[in-house]
C-alpha positions in Angstrom: -155.1 37.2 -54.6 -155.9 33.5 -54.8 -155.3 31.6 -51.6 -153.9 28.1 -51.5 -154.8 25.3 -49.1 -152.4 23.0 -47.2 -152.0 20.8 -50.2 -150.9 23.7 -52.4 -154.2 23.9 -54.4 -156.0 27.1 -55.2 -159.1 27.9 -53.2 -161.4 30.4 -55.0 -163.0 33.2 -53.0 -161.1 32.5 -49.8 -159.5 34.9 -47.3 -157.0 33.9 -44.6 -159.7 33.7 -42.0 -162.1 31.6 -44.1 -159.4 29.3 -45.3 -158.2 28.6 -41.8 -161.8 27.7 -40.8 -162.2 25.6 -43.9 -159.0 23.7 -43.2 -160.0 23.2 -39.6 -163.4 21.8 -40.7 -161.7 19.5 -43.2 -159.4 18.3 -40.5 -162.3 17.6 -38.2 -164.0 15.5 -40.9 -160.8 13.6 -41.5 -160.7 12.6 -37.8 -164.5 12.3 -37.6 -164.6 14.5 -34.5 -165.7 18.0 -33.4 -168.4 19.9 -35.2 -167.2 20.4 -38.8 -170.6 21.7 -39.9 -170.3 24.6 -37.5 -166.7 25.2 -38.4 -167.3 25.3 -42.1 -170.2 27.6 -41.5 -167.7 30.0 -40.0 -165.7 29.8 -43.2 -168.9 30.6 -45.2 -169.7 33.6 -43.1 -166.2 34.9 -43.4 -166.1 34.3 -47.2 -169.6 33.8 -48.7 -168.0 33.6 -52.2 -165.8 30.6 -51.4 -167.2 27.6 -53.4 -165.2 24.9 -51.5 -166.7 26.0 -48.2 -170.1 25.5 -49.6 -169.0 22.2 -51.2 -167.7 20.9 -47.8 -171.0 21.9 -46.2 -172.8 19.9 -48.9 -170.6 16.8 -48.4 -171.1 17.0 -44.6 -174.9 16.8 -45.3 -174.6 14.0 -47.8 -172.2 11.6 -46.3 -174.5 10.6 -43.4 -177.2 9.3 -45.7 -179.8 11.3 -43.7 -182.9 12.1 -45.8 -182.9 15.7 -44.6 -179.3 16.1 -45.7 -180.2 16.1 -49.4 -182.2 19.3 -49.5 -179.5 21.0 -47.3 -176.8 19.9 -49.8 -178.8 21.2 -52.7 -179.0 24.6 -51.1 -175.3 24.6 -50.7 -174.8 23.5 -54.2 -177.1 26.1 -55.6 -175.1 28.8 -53.8 -171.7 27.4 -55.0 -172.8 27.1 -58.6 -173.3 30.8 -58.8 -169.7 31.5 -57.7 -166.5 31.6 -59.7 -164.7 28.2 -59.3 -161.7 26.4 -60.9 -161.7 23.0 -62.5 -161.0 21.1 -59.3 -163.7 22.9 -57.4 -166.2 22.3 -60.3 -165.4 18.6 -60.1 -166.6 18.6 -56.4 -169.7 20.5 -57.4 -170.5 18.1 -60.2 -170.1 15.1 -57.9 -172.3 16.7 -55.3 -175.0 17.4 -57.9 -174.9 13.7 -59.1 -175.1 12.4 -55.5 -178.1 14.7 -54.7 -179.8 13.2 -57.8 -179.2 9.7 -56.5 -176.4 8.9 -59.0 -174.0 7.5 -56.5 -171.8 5.6 -58.9 -171.5 8.5 -61.3 -170.5 10.8 -58.4 -167.9 8.3 -57.3 -166.5 8.3 -60.9 -166.3 12.1 -61.1 -164.3 12.1 -57.8 -162.0 9.5 -59.3 -161.1 12.0 -61.9 -160.6 14.8 -59.4 -158.3 12.6 -57.4 -156.3 11.5 -60.5 -155.7 15.2 -61.3 -155.3 16.5 -57.8 -154.2 13.5 -55.7 -153.5 15.6 -52.6 -157.2 16.7 -52.4 -158.0 14.9 -49.2 -161.7 15.9 -49.3 -162.1 14.4 -52.8 -160.5 11.2 -51.5 -162.6 11.0 -48.4 -165.9 11.8 -50.1 -165.1 9.2 -52.8 -164.1 6.7 -50.2 -167.3 7.1 -48.3 -169.4 6.7 -51.5 -167.4 3.6 -52.3 -168.4 2.3 -48.9 -172.1 3.2 -49.4 -172.2 1.4 -52.8 -170.2 -1.6 -51.5 -167.3 -1.2 -54.0 -164.6 -3.0 -52.0 -162.0 -2.7 -54.8 -162.4 1.1 -55.1 -162.3 1.5 -51.3 -158.7 0.3 -51.7 -157.7 1.4 -55.2 -159.0 5.0 -55.0 -156.5 5.6 -52.2 -153.7 3.4 -53.8 -153.8 5.6 -56.9 -153.2 8.8 -54.9 -150.8 7.3 -52.2 -147.5 7.9 -54.1 -148.2 11.7 -54.0 -148.5 11.7 -50.2 -146.0 11.6 -47.4 -145.9 12.3 -43.7 -145.0 15.9 -44.4 -148.4 16.5 -46.0 -151.2 17.4 -43.6 -153.8 14.7 -43.5 -151.5 11.8 -44.4 -152.8 9.8 -41.4 -156.3 9.9 -42.9 -155.1 8.6 -46.2 -153.5 5.7 -44.4 -156.7 5.1 -42.4 -158.7 5.0 -45.6 -156.2 2.7 -47.3 -156.2 0.4 -44.3 -160.0 0.0 -44.5 -159.9 -0.6 -48.2 -157.2 -3.2 -47.8 -159.3 -4.9 -45.1 -162.4 -5.0 -47.3 -160.4 -6.6 -50.0 -159.1 -9.3 -47.6 -155.6 -8.0 -47.3 -155.7 -8.3 -43.5 -152.0 -8.1 -42.6 -151.3 -5.0 -44.7 -154.5 -3.5 -43.5 -153.6 -3.9 -39.8 -150.1 -2.5 -40.3 -151.4 0.5 -42.3 -154.2 1.2 -39.8 -151.8 1.0 -36.8 -149.5 3.4 -38.6 -152.4 5.8 -39.1 -153.2 5.8 -35.4 -149.5 6.2 -34.5 -149.4 9.4 -36.6 -152.8 10.7 -35.3 -154.2 8.9 -32.3 -157.5 10.8 -32.7 -158.2 9.3 -36.2 -161.4 7.3 -35.5 -161.3 5.8 -39.0 -157.9 4.3 -38.4 -159.0 2.7 -35.2 -162.0 1.4 -37.0 -160.0 -0.1 -39.8 -157.9 -2.2 -37.4 -161.1 -3.2 -35.6 -162.5 -4.5 -38.9 -159.4 -6.7 -39.5 -159.8 -8.3 -36.1 -163.6 -8.8 -36.6 -163.0 -10.5 -39.9 -160.3 -12.7 -38.4 -162.5 -13.6 -35.4 -159.9 -12.1 -33.0 -162.2 -11.1 -30.3 -159.7 -10.7 -27.5 -157.4 -8.7 -29.7 -160.2 -6.5 -30.7 -161.1 -5.7 -27.1 -157.5 -5.0 -26.3 -157.2 -2.8 -29.3 -160.2 -0.6 -28.7 -159.9 -0.6 -24.9 -156.3 0.6 -25.1 -157.4 4.2 -25.5 -161.2 4.7 -25.7 -160.8 8.4 -25.2 -158.8 8.9 -28.3 -161.5 7.4 -30.6 -164.6 8.4 -28.6 -164.3 11.8 -27.0 -165.8 14.5 -29.2 -166.1 12.0 -32.0 -169.2 11.8 -34.1 -168.1 8.3 -35.2 -167.8 7.0 -31.6 -171.0 4.9 -31.6 -169.8 2.8 -34.5 -166.5 2.0 -32.8 -168.4 1.2 -29.6 -170.5 -1.1 -31.7 -167.4 -2.9 -32.8 -166.3 -3.3 -29.2 -169.7 -4.7 -28.4 -169.3 -7.3 -31.2 -166.0 -8.4 -29.8 -167.6 -8.8 -26.4 -170.5 -10.7 -28.0 -168.0 -13.1 -29.6 -166.6 -13.7 -26.1 -170.1 -14.5 -24.9 -170.2 -11.6 -22.5 -173.8 -10.6 -23.1 -174.0 -8.5 -20.0 -171.2 -6.2 -21.3 -172.9 -6.0 -24.7 -176.1 -4.8 -23.1 -174.2 -2.3 -20.9 -172.5 -0.9 -24.0 -175.9 -0.8 -25.8 -177.6 1.1 -22.9 -174.6 3.4 -22.5 -172.4 4.8 -25.3 -174.2 3.1 -28.2 -177.8 4.0 -27.5 -178.0 5.6 -24.1 -178.6 9.0 -25.7 -181.4 7.6 -27.9 -179.7 8.9 -31.0 -181.8 9.7 -34.0 -178.8 9.8 -36.4 -179.3 7.2 -39.1 -175.8 5.7 -39.1 -176.0 5.2 -35.3 -179.5 3.7 -35.5 -178.1 1.2 -38.0 -175.6 0.1 -35.3 -178.3 -0.3 -32.7 -180.6 -2.3 -34.9 -177.8 -4.6 -36.0 -176.6 -5.2 -32.4 -180.1 -6.0 -31.1 -180.8 -8.3 -34.0 -177.5 -10.2 -33.3 -178.6 -10.5 -29.6 -182.0 -11.7 -30.6 -180.5 -14.4 -32.9 -178.7 -15.7 -29.8 -182.0 -15.9 -27.9 -181.3 -12.8 -25.7 -184.4 -11.0 -24.6 -183.6 -7.3 -25.3 -186.9 -6.1 -23.8 -188.1 -2.6 -24.5 -185.0 -1.7 -26.4 -186.7 -2.6 -29.7 -189.5 -0.2 -29.0 -187.0 2.6 -28.4 -185.1 2.2 -31.6 -188.3 1.6 -33.6 -189.6 4.9 -32.3 -186.5 6.6 -33.7 -186.8 4.9 -37.1 -190.4 5.8 -37.6 -189.9 9.4 -38.9 -187.2 8.5 -41.4 -187.9 4.9 -42.5 -189.6 4.8 -45.9 -187.5 7.4 -47.6 -186.5 4.9 -50.2 -183.2 6.6 -51.1 -180.9 4.1 -49.5 -182.1 0.5 -49.1 -179.4 -0.4 -46.6 -181.0 2.0 -44.1 -184.5 0.6 -44.7 -183.1 -3.0 -44.1 -182.0 -2.0 -40.6 -185.3 -0.1 -40.0 -187.1 -3.4 -40.8 -185.2 -5.1 -38.0 -186.5 -2.6 -35.5 -190.0 -2.9 -36.7 -189.9 -6.7 -36.7 -188.3 -6.7 -33.2 -191.0 -4.4 -31.9 -193.8 -6.1 -33.8 -194.9 -3.0 -35.7 -196.7 -4.5 -38.7 -197.8 -1.3 -40.3 -194.3 0.1 -40.2 -193.0 -3.1 -41.7 -195.4 -2.8 -44.6 -194.5 0.9 -45.1 -190.8 -0.1 -45.5 -191.7 -2.8 -48.0 -193.9 -0.4 -49.9 -191.1 2.2 -50.1 -188.6 -0.4 -51.2 -190.9 -1.7 -53.9 -191.5 1.9 -55.1 -187.7 2.5 -55.1 -187.1 -0.7 -57.0 -189.5 0.3 -59.7 -187.6 3.6 -60.2 -184.4 4.4 -61.9 -180.8 5.1 -60.8 -178.8 3.8 -58.0 -181.5 3.9 -55.3 -183.6 1.6 -57.5 -180.7 -0.9 -57.9 -180.0 -0.8 -54.2 -183.6 -1.9 -53.5 -184.1 -4.1 -56.5 -180.9 -6.1 -56.3 -180.7 -6.7 -52.5 -182.7 -4.4 -50.3 -186.3 -5.5 -50.9 -185.6 -9.2 -50.6 -183.3 -8.7 -47.6 -186.1 -6.7 -45.8 -188.7 -9.4 -46.8 -186.4 -12.0 -45.3 -186.2 -10.2 -42.0 -190.0 -9.8 -42.0 -190.4 -13.5 -42.7 -188.0 -14.4 -39.9 -190.0 -12.4 -37.5 -193.2 -14.2 -38.6 -191.6 -17.6 -38.1 -191.4 -18.4 -41.8 -187.8 -19.6 -41.6 -187.7 -21.5 -44.8 -188.9 -18.4 -46.6 -186.1 -16.4 -44.9 -183.6 -19.0 -46.3 -185.1 -18.9 -49.7 -184.8 -15.1 -49.9 -181.4 -14.7 -48.4 -179.7 -17.6 -50.2 -179.1 -15.9 -53.5 -178.4 -12.5 -52.0 -175.2 -13.6 -50.2 -173.2 -13.6 -53.5 -174.0 -10.0 -54.3 -175.2 -8.4 -51.1 -172.4 -5.8 -51.5 -174.5 -4.1 -54.1 -176.5 -2.4 -51.5 -173.6 -1.1 -49.5 -172.1 -1.5 -46.1 -169.0 -3.4 -45.0 -168.4 -7.2 -44.8 -168.8 -7.0 -41.0 -172.2 -5.3 -41.4 -173.5 -7.6 -44.1 -172.4 -10.6 -41.9 -175.9 -10.2 -40.4 -177.3 -11.8 -43.6 -175.2 -14.9 -43.0 -176.0 -15.1 -39.3 -179.7 -14.8 -40.0 -179.6 -17.4 -42.7 -177.8 -19.9 -40.4 -180.3 -19.4 -37.6 -183.3 -19.6 -40.1 -181.9 -22.8 -41.6 -181.6 -24.3 -38.2 -185.1 -23.3 -37.1 -186.5 -24.5 -40.4 -185.0 -27.9 -39.7 -182.8 -27.6 -42.8 -180.0 -29.4 -40.8 -177.7 -30.2 -43.7 -177.7 -26.6 -45.0 -177.3 -25.2 -41.4 -174.3 -27.5 -40.9 -172.8 -26.6 -44.3 -173.2 -22.8 -43.7 -171.6 -23.2 -40.2 -168.7 -25.1 -41.7 -168.4 -22.4 -44.4 -168.3 -19.7 -41.9 -165.6 -21.4 -39.8 -163.5 -21.9 -42.8 -163.8 -18.2 -43.8 -163.4 -16.7 -40.3 -161.8 -19.4 -38.2 -162.6 -20.2 -34.7 -160.5 -17.3 -33.5 -159.4 -16.8 -30.0 -162.8 -16.8 -28.2 -162.9 -20.4 -27.2 -166.4 -20.4 -28.6 -167.4 -21.3 -32.1 -170.0 -18.6 -32.8 -171.7 -20.3 -35.7 -172.0 -23.6 -33.8 -173.5 -21.5 -30.9 -176.1 -20.1 -33.3 -176.8 -23.5 -34.8 -177.1 -25.2 -31.4 -179.3 -22.4 -30.1 -181.6 -22.8 -33.1 -181.9 -26.6 -32.5 -182.8 -26.0 -28.9 -185.6 -23.6 -29.9 -187.2 -26.0 -32.3 -190.1 -27.1 -30.2 -191.1 -23.4 -29.9 -190.4 -22.4 -33.5 -193.4 -22.1 -35.8 -193.3 -24.4 -38.8 -192.1 -22.8 -42.0 
């Protein structure tokens, strides 16, 4: 007897016990909480011949961009390939194979077809949505979900997650009002949906609504942080709102507490730490030994060359800690990746290598070189992934570099541009002007470019 999941789709090789564990793991992934890897392992143990359980295990290993996740995903894929599977399940396996081979965009396209044929497949939507994020495809972050949305309703399990994904896609496409409404609706339906909380936070970040952002995330920190493996990123967003308010003490408290108090070695969480410390350093804040701690954690994984966005953030840690050999190792890995083929090559070649070189130049006091490297990247930085809020670091670094290089006209122009795009917001502080003024004050100490 062929079992069917909560969307009504057939699940090969499943039994009631394994299907229940699979559904639980998929639900944990949708809310970004619990331990879906352990939960889906229970499904595999109950039904070793269930290809979708192995597929979910592979996705869980791939969607964190951890270098060690790729061989684990390949093992799951190898097992699943030997099992009977229907067309929908084979679509998942094809996408997994492509992603393990570094063909990110091809994997995203296969999942488009899966979602077009089976729009209620929440895992296909979520995996595709995450890949869209990693390759910086703002339009598909929105439209992948929009295509499937007519098939969904509040009566279908997982509807909240679809709204959360759609909210984030709307935000990345600049549709802020609709994004906020949709994200709030997601959280109303499922207060534990960390992605929905995150989508609304992004809207407020992009609109420079610091006070609103603090109020939003402080309203129920337990809902989005307890038992959540996405909590650090939302704490990071809260720290950015406090930074916008000029509350550096609270930012450091959050950094030393929920953001990096546990000294996480999870790549996505190390990205948040590096980005936060770099923002603080741009403001002239002495972050002390924190750079050493995060650099220690980057050392074992930096240089993988499979995803340049990660290497870019590792470079910040190595520059902040003054580790020249580690910096050169990152540059070498990016150059090697750029000379290769496939999406990892384009991530490095189009953006990642020059972005990392710009961070290195900044650390060496070669501010004009930082500006030269970053200036063209700003128009197509999305090509190496991340969100607008994450890639904002490129703009902030360029403003500060222009100021320190005594490129006053450019610094003022970039500041005006930023204010026009984001507005002064509700902080009572014009962040770009703060950066610009701070840069001018540090001129007498800044090395000549």
